[in-house]
N, C-alpha and C positions, 0 to 999 in steps of 0.2 A: 504494500500500500504506500502511495506517495502523498505527502502533504505539501501543499504549495504555500509558502510563507512569503508575504510581501515585505521586502526590506526597503527602508526609506533613507538610506545613507549611501552617498557616492561622492568621493572627494573630487572627482572631475567636474561635478556640477555644484560644488559647495558654494560658489560665489554667484550662482545663477538664481534668479528669482523664480520660484515655482516648486512644484513637488515632483520628484522623479522616483519611479517605482521599479524595483528589480525583483524578479522572481527567483527564489532559491529553493531547491528541491530537498526535502527531508525523506528519508526512508525509514519505515518502521514496520513492525509485524503485529498482526492480530493473533494473539495466542491466549494462554490461560492466565496471564497476569490480571491483577485486579485493576479497577479503574484508576485509583489513586496512584498506584505504581506506574501505570501507563502514562498518566499526565505528567508525573514528576520526571520520568525518564525521557519523555518527549521534549520537555523543557531543557533537560541537560543536553539532549541531542541537538536541539536548536542552538544552544550557546556554542557548542563545539563546531557546528556547521557554519556559524557566522565567520569563522576564520577563513572560510573559502568563498566569501560573498563575491569576490571578484571573478568567480567562475560561475556565472548564473545559469539558470536552466535553459535560457535561450541558446547559450553557447553549447551546453551539454547536449541539447536536442540536435543541434546542427552537427556536432562532432560524432555523435553516436546514432544518428538517424532515429531519434525517439519522437514519439507523438504522445500527447496526453489528451484525453477526452474531457476530463473533469478537473476544475480548480476550486479550491476552498480558500477563502480569504477573510480574515477578521479586520473589519474596517470601522469599528465604532470609534468616533472622534476623529476620523481621518478626513472624510469628505464633508467638511463643514462649509457653511457659506461665509466667506471672508469679506470684510469691508475695509477699505482704505479711505480715511477722511470722509466716512459716511457713504461712500460709493461701494456697491457690491462688486466683487472681483469674480469674473467668470472662471470656472474651473473646467478645463478641457483636457482630454486625454490625447497625447501624441505618442503612439506606440511605434518604436523603431526596433526592428529585429526581435520582436516578441512573438512567441508562438501563439496562435489563436486556439482558444478552447471552445469545444462544442457546447460545454455546460460549465457555468461558473456559479459557485455558491458564495454569497457574501453575507457575513454576519454584520448587520448594521443596526443603528438605533432608529426605531420608528415609534413616534409618540412617547419617547422616553423609555421604551422597552427594547431589549435586544430581539431582533427578528432575522429570519432567514429570507434573503432575496435571491432569486434565481434568474440568471441570464442564460438563454439557450438558443440554439439554432432551430427556429420554428419550421425550417424546411426538412428537418430530420426528426424532430421530436414533437409530440403533441403537448398541449397545455395540461391536459389531464395527467399525462405521464410525469411531467415535471412537478405538478402539485403533489403527486404521490411520492416522488423522490424527495421533495422538500420536507414532507411530513416525516419521512424515514430519518432524515438528518435531525429534524427537531425531536423526534422520539428518542434517538440515540443520545442527544445532548441532555434531554430531560432524565433519561435513565442514568447517565453519568452523575447528575446532580442528586438523584434520589438515593443511590446506594454506591458510595465510593469504594466499598469493599467487594463489589460484585465482580465476577470474572468478565473479561471482555467478551468471551464467547457466550455469556448468558445475557448480554444486552439485547433487548428486543428492538427491532427496527420498525415493528408494526404496533399500532394501538388497538384497542378493543374494537373500534368501528371498522378498521381495516381488516382485522381478523374475521369479523362477521361477514364482511363483503367477500373476502377470499373463500370462506366456507360456502357461501351461497353459490359460487361457481361450480361446486362439486355436488350440487343437488341433482343427481342423475338417475335417481330411482324412478322406475317406470313399472306400473302394475302389469302383471301377466299371470296366466294360469300355470302355477308352479307344480300342479299335480300331474302334468302331462309328461310323456316320455317321447323320444324320437319315434318309436314305433307307433304310439297312439297318434302323434301328429301326422305321420305318413299315412296311416290308415284313414284318418279323417279327411286328408287331402284326396286320397283315392276314391272315397265316397263322393266328395264334392266335384272332382274333375276326373272321372274315370277314363275318359277317352283322350285326355291330354297326354302328350308324349312326355314321359318321365326321363328316359335314358336313350341316348344315341351313341352308338359306337360303330363307325364305318357303315356297313349296310344293315346293322341291327338297330331296330327302333322298337322300343317297348313302352306301352302306355302305362299310366298309373294302375289301371285295373290289372293289366298283365303282370306287372311287377309285384303287386300285392298278392295275386293268386299264386304265382310261381314261388315266391318266398314263403307263403303259407304252407305249400306242399313240401317244399324243401325242409322247412323247420319241422314238419310232422315226421319226416323220414329220418331226421337226425336223432341220435340217442346220446346226448352229451354225457361224458364221464368226468368232466372237469368244468371248473367255473369259467375258464378262458379257452377259446378255440382259436388256433392259429389258422390264418388263411394266406396261402401262398399262390398268387395268380399273376399272370401277365396283365398289362393294361388292357382292360376290356370291360364289357358290361358286367362281368363276374365280380368286379370290385363292389358294385352296388348290390347285386343279387346275393353274393356270399355274405356280406356284412349284415344285410337285413334279415337273411335267413337265420343266422346265428343269434342276432339280437332278439328275434321272435321266439327263440327257445328259452330266453331268460338269461343267456350267457353273454359274456363280453367277447370281443374278438381282438386278436393280435394280428395286425396287418404285416405281411412279409413281402417285400419287393424282391423278386427273383434276380434282379440286376445287382443286388447287394452281394458282397463277398460271402461265400458259403460259411466261412468261419464265424462271421458276424451273425448270420441267420441261425446257426446252430447254437451259438451262445444265447441268443434271445429266447429260443425255444426252451433251452435247458433252464435258464434263469427264471423264466416266466412259468415254469411247471406246466407247460402246455403239452398234454399227452395226446391231444387230437389235432391232426393237421389236415386241412382241406385244400386240395389243389383243384385245378380246372376239371380233372378227370372225376374226382369225387363229387364235385358240384354238378357236373352233367348227369351223373348217376342219380343224385338226389332230385334233380329236375325231372328226370324221366321215371322216377319211382311211382308206381301205381298205388298211391296211398292217399286216402281222403283225410284232409286236415281234421284233427280232433279238436277238443276244446282248447281255446286259446290260453296260453300261459299268461298269468298276471305279472306284469312288469311294473316295478315301482321306480319313482324318480331317483331313489337312493341306490338302485341296482347299478353294478359296474357296467360301463358302456364299452370301454376300450382299454387295452393295455398297450401303451405306445412307448417305444424306446427312443431315447435321445440319440444324437449323432455320435456320441462318444468322443467328441473332439478334446475333452479334458481327461480322457481315460477310457474305460470300458463304457458301453452304452448303459443307460440307467432307465429302468421302467417307470413310467408315469401312469397312474390310474385316474381315469376320468369317469364320473358317473353320468347317468342319463340327464340329471338335472343341470349339470354343467353345460352340456351341449344344447339343451333346451333354452337356457338363458342366453347362450351365445347366438342361437338362431334368431331369437326375438330381437336381440340387439342388431344383428346383421340385417334383418328385414327393414328395420327402421333406418339404420345408418345409410344403407345402399339403396333404399327404396326398391327392394326386390319384390316382385309380384308374380302372380300366375301369368304364364305366357312369355316370361322373360327367358333368355337363353344364357347359360353359364358354361364356360369352358373349364373342364376339369384337367388342370395341367400338372398339379403336384404329384410327386411319387406316392404310391399307395402306402408306403411306410413312413411318410412324412406328415407332420401334424397339419400342414396346410391342406392336405387332402380332405380332411373333415370340413374345412371351410368351403372347399369346392363342391362337396356333395350335399350336405345335410340342410343348409339354409335353403337351397333350391328345392330339395325333395319334400320340404315341409311347408312350401307355399305355392306349389303348382308350377314352378319353373321347370325348364328342361335342361338336363345335364348332358353336355357334349364331351365325351371322354376323348382327349387328344391322344392319337396313336403314338407309340414310342418313337417311331422313325420321324414323324412330324414334330414331336415334342423336342427332340434334340437337334432339329434342323428346320426351324421355322422359316417360311419364305419371307 
């Protein structure tokens, strides 16, 4: 942090009528010192720095290519109205080789009281922003005066009104039905828009009704032996069918991208205790199974939705568990933020084993939009 102190002594201009100001830079740190110690040591620093007043900040800035955005100056009793034989003497500023500051804070006397005055570049900053910054300076000075034993790091730059205003910016709560799951939202959408296209992959086009019926039949044919079922498929419509089928059994799924190294995939399966693995072959068999769907499994918002592994960039991949309610809340936010509606088209670009894949699929499938799964060859070589 740099403090800019205005010096008013210059032997070269000692015999010249007027006031000449030189800017001298002080360097200090904001640490755990108490306020009183900080003020005392800053005073000592100032006295020592005075020995170098002939090397002003303007010259330092020129020599070291420095720029400063903000200046603080104490000017109480400096800029007074002077009179000579009853005539007011105009006070003007003639700045020579002095760096310009985008923001300047002056402590001056207004109506007999110390006040903070701000000069700023109104082409770069707004009046409201400068008012807020001036209040922060005033708050810090007041805090110094209230408790001289307080740590510098404990000094608050905001007052109660500002804190209330800042807190109001974070009022982002929006009511939604938190009893739903991704499965219940998809089923509701399938009833609402059964003939709308849900998934497109190359020549394969499946409506909401078709996806709902297929995944019901596949779920009925599954006999889960574990809480999490791994799904290892190439990029295709099976990404959607496999995940929904597993979710309809009440289990969570672990997405495995075959393009990942086999060692990584084996580790994920072993670490996740996934004893059931579904590939495209098994999913096709489930799809063709001649089984009538039995009574639907009850799925709760607190049920596990996915076991997803991180990239492992800081070591081995780590499993992250998300529940249905996590994805439901995300989908509601996504619909509002991106204004996603039935009839919209969404490109599913992310890897099946990457968290962004959930963003590609489920907001669309819970509002009637169409998911277009980008083929692998096109995904890696977009035109």
